[in-house]
C-alpha positions in Angstrom: 0.0 0.0 0.0 1.1 3.5 0.0 2.6 5.8 2.7 1.2 9.2 3.8 3.6 11.4 5.3 2.7 14.7 7.2 6.0 16.6 8.0 5.4 18.7 11.2 1.7 19.0 11.1 0.3 21.8 13.1 -3.5 21.3 13.1 -5.0 18.5 15.1 -8.2 17.8 13.1 -6.3 17.6 10.0 -4.3 14.8 11.1 -7.4 13.0 12.9 -9.1 13.3 9.5 -5.9 11.7 7.9 -6.2 9.0 10.4 -9.5 8.2 9.5 -8.6 8.2 5.7 -5.8 5.8 6.1 -7.9 3.5 8.1 -10.5 3.3 5.3 -7.7 3.2 2.6 -5.2 0.8 4.1 -2.3 3.5 3.6 0.1 4.1 6.4 0.4 7.5 8.0 3.7 8.8 9.0 3.8 11.9 11.2 7.3 13.6 11.3 8.1 15.5 14.4 8.0 18.3 15.7 4.1 17.9 15.9 2.4 21.1 16.5 -0.1 19.2 18.7 -0.2 16.3 21.4 -1.3 13.2 20.1 -3.8 12.9 22.8 -5.4 16.2 21.6 -9.3 15.9 21.8 -9.6 17.6 18.3 -7.5 15.0 16.9 -9.2 12.1 18.7 -12.8 13.7 17.6 -11.8 13.9 13.8 -10.5 10.4 13.7 -13.6 9.2 15.5 -13.1 5.4 16.4 -10.8 4.8 13.6 -7.5 5.0 15.5 -7.5 1.5 16.3 -7.7 0.5 12.6 -5.1 2.8 11.2 -1.6 2.3 10.8 0.4 5.4 12.2 3.8 5.9 13.0 5.6 9.0 14.7 9.2 9.8 13.5 11.6 12.0 15.5 12.5 13.9 12.3 13.0 13.9 8.7 16.2 11.6 8.7 14.2 9.2 10.7 11.4 9.1 8.4 13.6 8.5 5.4 15.3 5.6 7.2 12.1 4.0 7.7 11.3 4.2 4.1 14.7 3.4 2.4 13.5 2.1 -0.9 10.3 4.3 -1.4 9.8 7.0 -4.1 8.8 10.2 -2.3 6.3 12.7 -3.9 6.3 16.2 -2.4 3.1 17.9 -2.7 3.6 21.7 -3.1 1.5 24.3 -4.8 4.5 25.5 -6.7 4.9 22.4 -8.6 4.6 22.0 -12.3 3.7 18.3 -12.5 0.0 17.2 -11.7 -0.6 14.5 -9.2 -2.5 12.6 -11.9 0.5 12.8 -14.3 2.4 9.8 -13.1 1.9 6.0 -12.2 2.0 5.3 -8.5 3.7 2.2 -7.4 2.7 0.5 -4.1 5.1 1.7 -1.2 5.1 5.2 -2.8 5.5 8.1 -0.1 3.0 11.0 -0.8 4.5 13.8 1.4 2.7 16.9 2.6 3.9 20.0 4.4 2.7 21.7 7.5 -0.1 24.2 7.7 -0.1 26.8 6.6 3.5 27.1 5.3 3.8 24.1 3.3 7.1 22.0 2.8 10.3 23.7 3.6 12.6 24.4 0.7 15.3 21.9 2.4 12.8 19.1 2.3 11.7 19.9 -1.2 15.4 19.9 -2.3 16.5 16.8 -0.5 17.7 14.3 -3.1 15.2 11.8 -1.8 12.4 13.5 -3.2 11.6 11.7 -6.3 9.3 14.6 -7.7 7.2 17.6 -6.7 3.3 17.3 -7.4 0.4 19.7 -7.3 -3.3 19.6 -7.2 -4.8 21.9 -9.8 -6.6 24.8 -8.5 -8.2 28.2 -9.8 -5.6 31.1 -10.0 -5.4 33.2 -7.0 -5.8 30.3 -4.6 -3.3 29.6 -2.2 -3.9 26.0 -1.1 -6.5 23.3 -0.3 -7.1 21.9 3.2 -4.1 19.4 4.3 -6.4 16.3 4.9 -8.5 17.1 1.8 -5.2 17.3 -0.3 -3.9 14.0 1.1 -7.2 12.3 0.6 -7.5 13.3 -3.0 -3.9 12.2 -3.8 -4.4 8.7 -1.9 -7.4 7.9 -3.6 -5.9 8.7 -6.8 -2.9 6.5 -6.1 -5.3 3.7 -4.8 -7.6 3.9 -7.9 -4.6 3.2 -10.1 -4.3 0.1 -8.5 -8.0 -0.9 -8.9 -8.6 0.0 -5.2 -6.7 -3.3 -4.2 -8.0 -5.0 -0.9 -11.4 -3.1 -1.0 
């Protein structure tokens, strides 16, 4: 299956929504510290409803620890400044879909890391800054899963 990675997430409900999404899709959620909240946060728990026990979630102490955990994976960084659309490639099981913190997005040093395979974007109307983090992750995860005929569903 696929890996969803949130680099330094800040808003608990977005992570809670992502927990629910990975439970529904079979993806693995990686949270890369520092986090902008405590994992026991009530808003995170409420957004994830009763899916926490059904989700695969790993917390990493930083970027390097995360990369060590996915040594052979292709890493696709989602950023509004990318030119490649998220639908313009063929996803492989084990790929990482990487998303940055709200509201700044991924830092340039992460985007420039040699482990980042490509930068991807979701199309939006001109003048819009970004989509909600958990919505963007869900759109991308479902596209990757769709390309594999929703395996396991």
